[in-house]
C-alpha positions as CSV (number, residue, x, y, z in Angstrom):
1,X,-13.6,100.6,-97.3
2,X,-10.2,99.0,-96.6
3,X,-9.5,95.8,-98.3
4,X,-9.4,92.8,-95.8
5,X,-8.0,90.2,-98.2
6,X,-4.3,90.2,-97.5
7,X,-3.3,88.9,-101.0
8,X,-5.3,91.7,-102.6
9,X,-4.0,94.3,-100.1
10,X,-0.4,93.5,-101.0
11,X,-1.0,93.3,-104.8
12,X,0.0,96.0,-107.2
13,X,-2.6,96.1,-109.9
14,X,-1.4,96.5,-113.5
15,X,2.2,96.6,-112.4
16,X,3.4,95.5,-115.8
17,X,1.8,98.5,-117.4
18,X,3.5,100.8,-114.9
19,X,6.8,99.4,-116.1
20,X,6.1,100.3,-119.8
21,X,6.3,103.9,-120.8
22,X,3.7,103.4,-123.5
23,X,1.0,103.4,-120.8
24,X,0.6,106.7,-119.0
25,X,0.8,106.1,-115.2
26,X,-2.1,108.3,-114.4
27,X,-4.4,106.3,-116.7
28,X,-3.0,103.0,-115.5
29,X,-3.7,104.3,-111.9
30,X,-7.3,104.7,-112.9
31,X,-7.4,101.1,-114.1
32,X,-5.9,100.0,-110.8
33,X,-8.6,101.9,-109.0
34,X,-11.3,100.1,-111.0
35,X,-9.8,96.8,-109.9
36,X,-9.6,97.9,-106.3
37,X,-13.3,99.0,-106.4
38,X,-14.1,95.6,-107.8
39,X,-12.4,94.0,-104.7
40,X,-14.3,96.3,-102.4
41,X,-17.6,95.3,-104.1
42,X,-16.7,91.6,-103.7
43,X,-15.9,92.1,-100.0
44,X,-19.1,94.1,-99.4
45,X,-21.5,91.9,-101.5
46,X,-19.7,88.5,-100.9
47,X,-21.0,86.8,-104.1
48,X,-22.0,83.3,-103.4
49,X,-21.5,81.9,-106.9
50,X,-19.8,82.6,-110.3
51,X,-23.0,84.2,-111.7
52,X,-22.9,86.8,-108.9
53,X,-19.1,87.3,-109.3
54,X,-19.5,87.8,-113.1
55,X,-22.1,90.4,-112.5
56,X,-19.6,92.4,-110.4
57,X,-16.7,91.8,-112.9
58,X,-18.9,93.0,-115.8
59,X,-19.5,96.3,-114.1
60,X,-15.7,96.7,-113.7
61,X,-15.2,95.7,-117.3
62,X,-17.7,98.4,-118.4
63,X,-15.6,100.9,-116.4
64,X,-12.5,99.7,-118.4
65,X,-14.5,100.2,-121.6
66,X,-14.9,103.8,-120.7
67,X,-11.2,104.1,-119.7
68,X,-10.2,103.2,-123.2
69,X,-10.9,106.8,-124.2
70,X,-8.5,108.1,-121.5
71,X,-5.8,105.9,-122.9
72,X,-6.4,107.1,-126.4
73,X,-6.4,110.8,-125.3
74,X,-3.0,110.1,-123.7
75,X,-1.6,108.6,-126.9
76,X,-2.0,105.1,-125.9
77,X,-4.5,102.3,-126.1
78,X,-5.6,99.0,-124.5
79,X,-3.9,96.8,-127.1
80,X,-3.1,93.1,-127.0
81,X,-0.4,93.2,-124.3
82,X,-2.5,95.4,-122.0
83,X,-5.5,93.2,-122.6
84,X,-3.6,90.3,-121.3
85,X,-2.3,92.1,-118.2
86,X,-5.8,93.4,-117.4
87,X,-7.3,90.0,-117.8
88,X,-4.5,88.6,-115.6
89,X,-5.5,90.9,-112.8
90,X,-9.2,90.1,-113.2
91,X,-8.2,86.4,-112.8
92,X,-6.0,87.3,-109.8
93,X,-9.0,89.0,-108.1
94,X,-11.3,86.0,-108.8
95,X,-8.8,83.6,-107.5
96,X,-7.9,85.7,-104.4
97,X,-11.6,85.5,-103.4
98,X,-11.8,81.8,-103.9
99,X,-13.3,81.6,-107.4
100,X,-10.5,79.5,-108.9
101,X,-12.9,77.9,-111.3
102,X,-13.8,81.3,-112.9
103,X,-13.4,81.6,-116.7
104,X,-11.2,84.6,-117.4
105,X,-13.2,85.3,-120.6
106,X,-16.4,85.4,-118.7
107,X,-14.8,87.7,-116.1
108,X,-14.3,90.3,-118.9
109,X,-17.0,89.2,-121.4
110,X,-18.3,92.7,-121.9
111,X,-15.0,94.2,-123.0
112,X,-14.6,96.5,-125.9
113,X,-10.8,96.4,-125.8
């Protein structure tokens, strides 16, 4: 499903991580794909309130929890800096779809990283 939100379509997810050799590009790409799928879900489901949005972001957060093993297998991890960059992109997604009052900690509440 192609993304219809122009801000999202032009956004490079996790771009800071691509610029840091500590994070393997192929794993960062998987993280970007998780965020893109989140956007597709938002566009398909059109959550009407924060509770519905948080349900979608929690599913994406669980996917990132599983991705941690991929980072570790590649000699990396989702550490403090990566956490901030990932959280920043979750916030970007929420705000791009009009949820500017979303709490970033709630967006990623189920994180293990």
